[in-house]
C-alpha positions in Angstrom: 36.3 263.6 -61.8 39.0 261.3 -60.4 39.8 260.2 -64.0 40.3 263.7 -65.4 43.9 264.1 -64.3 45.1 260.6 -65.5 43.3 261.2 -68.8 44.9 264.6 -69.3 48.3 263.2 -68.4 47.9 260.3 -70.8 46.9 262.7 -73.6 49.9 264.8 -72.9 52.2 261.7 -73.0 50.7 260.6 -76.3 51.1 264.1 -77.9 54.8 264.3 -77.0 55.4 260.7 -78.1 53.7 261.3 -81.4 56.0 264.3 -81.9 59.0 261.9 -81.7 57.5 259.6 -84.3 56.8 262.6 -86.7 60.4 263.7 -86.3 61.8 260.2 -86.9 59.8 259.4 -90.0 57.6 261.3 -92.5 55.9 258.1 -93.6 52.2 258.5 -92.9 51.7 254.7 -92.9 54.1 254.4 -90.0 52.5 257.3 -88.1 49.1 255.7 -88.7 50.4 252.3 -87.5 51.8 253.9 -84.4 48.5 255.7 -83.6 46.5 252.5 -84.3 48.6 250.4 -82.0 48.4 253.0 -79.2 44.6 253.2 -79.6 44.1 249.5 -79.6 46.2 249.1 -76.4 44.5 251.8 -74.5 41.1 250.6 -75.7 41.8 247.1 -74.5 43.0 248.4 -71.1 39.9 250.6 -70.7 37.7 247.7 -71.7 39.3 245.3 -69.2 39.1 247.7 -66.3 35.6 249.0 -67.0 34.5 245.3 -66.9 36.7 244.5 -63.8 34.7 242.3 -61.4 35.5 243.3 -57.8 33.9 240.1 -56.6 36.5 238.0 -58.5 39.6 240.2 -58.1 42.8 240.1 -60.3 42.6 237.8 -63.4 44.9 236.9 -66.2 43.1 239.6 -68.3 43.8 242.3 -65.7 47.4 241.2 -65.4 47.7 241.3 -69.2 46.1 244.8 -69.3 48.5 246.2 -66.7 51.5 244.7 -68.6 50.4 246.2 -71.9 49.8 249.6 -70.2 53.2 249.6 -68.7 54.9 248.5 -72.0 53.0 251.3 -73.8 53.4 254.2 -71.2 56.8 253.7 -69.5 58.9 254.1 -72.7 56.7 257.1 -73.7 57.5 258.7 -70.4 61.2 258.6 -71.4 60.2 260.3 -74.7 58.3 263.0 -72.7 61.4 263.7 -70.5 63.5 264.3 -73.6 61.0 266.3 -75.6 59.9 268.4 -72.6 63.5 269.1 -71.7 64.1 270.2 -75.3 61.0 272.4 -75.1 62.3 274.2 -72.0 65.5 275.0 -73.9 63.6 276.1 -77.0 61.4 278.4 -75.0 64.4 279.9 -73.2 66.1 280.5 -76.6 62.9 282.0 -78.0 62.6 284.3 -75.0 66.2 285.5 -75.3 65.8 286.0 -79.1 62.6 288.0 -78.7 64.1 290.3 -76.0 67.3 290.8 -78.0 65.5 291.6 -81.3 62.8 293.7 -79.7 65.0 296.0 -77.6 68.2 296.0 -79.5 67.6 295.3 -83.1 63.8 295.7 -83.7 63.7 292.9 -86.2 61.1 290.3 -86.7 62.4 286.7 -86.7 61.7 283.0 -86.0 61.8 283.1 -82.2 61.1 279.4 -81.4 63.8 277.1 -82.7 62.6 274.0 -84.5 62.9 270.6 -82.9 66.1 268.7 -83.7 65.8 265.2 -85.2 68.9 264.1 -83.2 67.1 264.6 -79.9 64.1 262.6 -81.1 66.5 259.8 -82.2 68.3 259.8 -78.9 65.0 259.8 -77.0 63.8 256.8 -79.0 67.0 254.9 -78.4 66.9 255.5 -74.6 63.2 254.6 -74.5 64.0 251.3 -76.2 65.8 250.2 -73.0 62.8 250.1 -70.6 60.6 248.8 -73.5 62.9 245.8 -74.0 63.3 245.4 -70.3 59.5 245.2 -69.7 59.0 242.8 -72.6 61.8 240.5 -71.2 60.3 240.8 -67.7 57.0 239.4 -68.9 58.3 236.5 -71.0 61.5 235.6 -69.1 62.2 237.7 -66.0 59.2 236.6 -63.9 60.5 233.1 -63.8 64.2 233.9 -63.5 64.5 232.2 -60.1 67.6 233.0 -58.1 69.0 231.3 -55.0 70.5 233.8 -52.6 72.7 232.6 -49.8 73.5 234.3 -46.4 75.6 233.2 -43.5 74.7 234.8 -40.2 76.6 234.6 -36.9 74.9 234.8 -33.5 76.6 234.5 -30.1 73.3 233.4 -28.6 72.7 230.5 -31.1 72.7 227.1 -29.3 75.7 225.0 -30.1 73.6 222.2 -31.6 72.3 224.6 -34.3 75.8 225.8 -35.5 75.6 225.2 -39.3 71.8 224.9 -39.3 70.4 225.8 -42.7 66.9 227.3 -43.3 65.3 228.2 -46.6 62.7 230.9 -47.1 60.2 231.5 -49.9 57.6 234.3 -49.9 54.7 235.7 -51.9 53.7 232.8 -54.1 50.7 234.6 -55.6 49.5 231.4 -57.3 46.7 233.2 -59.2 49.3 234.9 -61.4 51.1 231.8 -62.6 50.7 230.7 -66.3 53.5 228.2 -66.9 53.4 224.9 -65.0 56.9 223.9 -66.2 58.5 227.0 -64.8 56.9 226.5 -61.3 58.0 222.8 -61.4 61.5 224.0 -62.1 61.4 226.4 -59.1 60.1 223.6 -56.9 63.0 221.4 -58.0 65.4 224.3 -57.3 64.0 224.5 -53.7 64.5 220.8 -53.3 68.1 221.0 -54.4 69.0 223.2 -51.4 70.5 221.5 -48.4 68.0 222.8 -45.9 67.0 221.7 -42.4 63.9 223.9 -42.2 61.7 225.6 -44.8 59.8 228.8 -44.0 57.1 230.5 -46.1 56.3 234.1 -45.3 52.8 234.8 -46.7 50.6 235.7 -49.7 50.0 232.2 -51.1 47.2 233.6 -53.4 46.2 236.9 -54.8 42.7 236.7 -53.3 40.8 233.4 -53.8 41.7 230.0 -52.3 40.6 228.4 -55.6 43.7 230.0 -57.2 45.8 227.2 -55.6 43.6 224.3 -56.9 45.8 223.7 -59.9 49.0 224.1 -58.0 48.5 221.9 -54.9 50.2 218.8 -56.5 53.1 220.9 -57.7 53.9 222.5 -54.3 53.3 219.3 -52.5 56.4 218.1 -54.3 58.5 220.3 -52.1 60.4 217.9 -49.9 59.9 217.8 -46.2 63.1 219.0 -44.5 64.3 217.2 -41.3 62.8 219.9 -39.1 59.6 220.7 -41.0 57.9 223.4 -43.0 56.2 226.4 -41.4 54.2 229.3 -42.9 52.3 232.4 -42.1 49.6 234.6 -43.8 50.2 237.7 -45.9 47.9 240.7 -46.5 46.5 239.1 -49.7 45.4 236.0 -47.8 42.6 237.7 -46.0 40.5 238.3 -49.1 40.1 242.1 -48.4 40.8 243.4 -51.9 37.5 242.2 -53.5 33.8 242.7 -52.8 32.0 239.9 -51.1 28.3 239.2 -51.3 28.2 238.0 -47.7 30.6 237.8 -44.7 30.0 234.1 -44.7 31.5 233.8 -48.2 34.5 235.8 -47.2 35.0 233.8 -44.0 34.7 230.5 -46.0 37.4 231.7 -48.5 39.7 232.7 -45.6 39.3 229.3 -44.0 40.0 227.6 -47.4 43.2 229.6 -47.7 44.3 228.5 -44.3 43.5 224.9 -45.2 45.7 225.2 -48.4 48.8 225.3 -46.2 48.2 221.8 -44.7 47.4 220.5 -48.2 51.0 221.3 -49.2 52.4 220.1 -45.9 53.1 223.4 -44.2 52.2 224.1 -40.6 50.5 227.4 -40.6 51.4 229.6 -37.6 48.6 232.0 -36.6 50.1 234.2 -33.9 51.8 231.2 -32.3 55.2 229.6 -31.9 56.8 226.2 -32.2 60.1 224.9 -30.9 62.6 223.2 -33.2 64.7 220.8 -31.1 68.2 219.4 -32.0 70.8 217.8 -29.8 68.9 218.6 -26.6 68.7 222.3 -27.4 66.0 224.4 -29.1 65.2 227.5 -31.1 61.8 229.2 -31.4 60.0 229.8 -34.7 57.4 232.4 -34.1 54.7 233.2 -36.7 52.5 236.3 -36.6 49.5 237.1 -38.8 49.9 240.1 -41.1 51.1 243.3 -39.5 51.7 246.2 -41.8 52.2 249.9 -41.1 49.9 250.7 -44.0 48.1 247.3 -44.2 46.1 245.0 -42.0 47.3 244.7 -38.4 46.2 241.2 -37.4 49.6 240.3 -36.0 49.9 239.9 -32.3 53.6 239.6 -31.3 52.8 239.3 -27.6 50.3 236.4 -28.1 52.6 234.7 -30.7 55.5 234.8 -28.2 53.7 233.8 -25.0 55.4 230.4 -24.9 58.8 231.8 -25.6 61.3 232.9 -23.0 63.6 235.9 -23.3 66.6 233.6 -23.4 65.3 231.5 -26.4 66.9 232.0 -29.8 64.1 233.4 -31.9 63.2 233.3 -35.6 60.2 235.5 -36.4 58.0 235.1 -39.5 56.3 238.4 -40.3 55.1 239.1 -43.8 55.4 242.9 -43.9 58.9 244.3 -43.2 57.5 247.5 -41.8 56.6 245.3 -38.7 60.3 245.0 -38.0 60.9 248.7 -38.4 58.0 249.8 -36.2 57.8 247.1 -33.6 60.2 244.2 -33.8 63.7 245.6 -34.0 63.5 247.5 -30.6 61.4 244.9 -28.8 62.6 244.0 -25.4 62.5 240.2 -26.1 65.2 240.4 -28.8 64.1 238.6 -31.9 67.3 237.5 -33.5 66.2 236.9 -37.0 63.0 238.1 -38.8 61.9 236.8 -42.2 59.6 239.0 -44.3 58.5 239.5 -47.9 55.6 241.6 -49.2 57.5 244.2 -51.2 58.5 242.0 -54.2 61.3 244.6 -54.6 58.6 246.3 -56.7 59.4 243.7 -59.4 61.4 246.5 -61.0 64.8 247.9 -60.2 68.5 247.7 -60.7 70.8 245.4 -58.6 74.5 245.1 -59.1 76.0 243.3 -56.1 78.4 245.5 -54.2 77.8 248.5 -56.5 74.1 249.5 -56.8 70.7 248.5 -55.4 67.7 250.7 -56.4 64.0 250.3 -56.8 61.1 252.8 -56.6 59.8 250.8 -53.6 62.7 252.0 -51.4 60.9 255.4 -51.2 58.0 253.5 -49.4 59.8 250.8 -47.4 63.1 251.4 -45.6 63.8 247.7 -45.8 62.7 246.3 -49.1 65.0 243.5 -50.4 67.8 241.5 -48.9 69.4 241.3 -45.5 69.4 244.2 -43.0 70.8 244.4 -39.5 70.6 246.8 -36.5 71.5 246.3 -32.9 72.5 242.7 -33.5 69.1 241.8 -35.0 68.6 240.7 -38.6 65.8 241.1 -41.1 65.7 239.3 -44.4 63.2 240.7 -47.0 62.7 238.0 -49.6 62.0 239.4 -53.1 59.1 237.0 -53.6 58.6 233.7 -55.4 55.7 234.9 -57.7 54.4 238.2 -59.1 51.4 240.4 -58.9 49.9 243.4 -60.8 52.7 243.7 -63.4 53.0 240.2 -64.9 56.8 240.3 -65.0 60.0 241.3 -63.3 62.8 243.6 -64.4 66.1 243.5 -62.5 64.5 242.2 -59.3 64.3 238.4 -59.7 62.1 235.8 -57.9 64.0 234.5 -54.9 64.7 231.4 -52.9 66.7 232.4 -49.8 69.0 230.0 -48.0 70.4 231.2 -44.6 73.1 229.3 -42.7 73.1 230.0 -38.9 76.6 230.0 -37.3 77.5 230.4 -33.6 80.0 233.1 -32.9 80.6 236.7 -34.1 80.4 238.0 -37.6 83.8 238.0 -39.3 85.0 241.6 -40.1 
């Protein structure tokens, strides 16, 4: 029963999309080719998901199927909007014509206007935009790494840390990678940054620790900054999105995921803190396990901060930005800077610096990409290093964040 509505919606989308093809061309060969391609794509998608193994989780095949489904359906949704809009107008005109002829003239006539070829051509032209974007996102966008720089001012920052530079990466999702050269390029890009400290904010895999087996040597090439590399877990790192034969297997996978961090020279923080010392002064780096408003709540801010005093300058690593919204930003201990990830910026959106910033994920997460501040406390939501589900990125690019800490007040 749960599939009835999606199936009916898909049929409706296909019916409207086919109307556009019929208006554009009368060639039966082209119409047949269109139907054949549509049937092959939906057949492949159904085959992949009917045979989806919940004991394995996402695979290259499932990523490919999602990509094909989106490439097929999203542009057709644009066609539906145009054609349905035209139908509304056609029905309104038909109703007006019927009433006019019936009550005033008594004539029989063609009540429902025919579709206009121009509308179909316009719809097809507009639909080509998301189609091209999704194709580009799969072949180019998902590895279009960007370095985003921020300079933040804090009155409470110890003098010795004025000018201190930290880098953040998040959401590696190693099980989705398919090009070694692209990841090696990204690692080189990280190493080019002048950083004192490197922080990773969770989701090193999609599900299985084995996903990192082929990538250990690549990520081990990330240089060790002067003040170390620290990391936390994300919601995908707990192995809760697959079916396990036994609890022991799930626990073993979880332990193996935690062990991966040390294999690539990161110190994993599990509801704990460390102090970074420089020039006789210190700042605290606090790492909580995953805490999400709609996801796993393993994070314990009290436990993670038990060694930290209220006066310490604090950098909090918390994978899910909803933690900041619901617990961190109003916390009495004043966490100066929180670093998160998780959203990926939905891997789809429009960002024009200083002009426009939009993604569907903003209707779910209040803080979803970039830097936010309230009450003198900052949150950076990294857009993610890797990708998941849709095997691409459109408009929201993979990110390496570099933040420079300065002592003083933010210039106006």
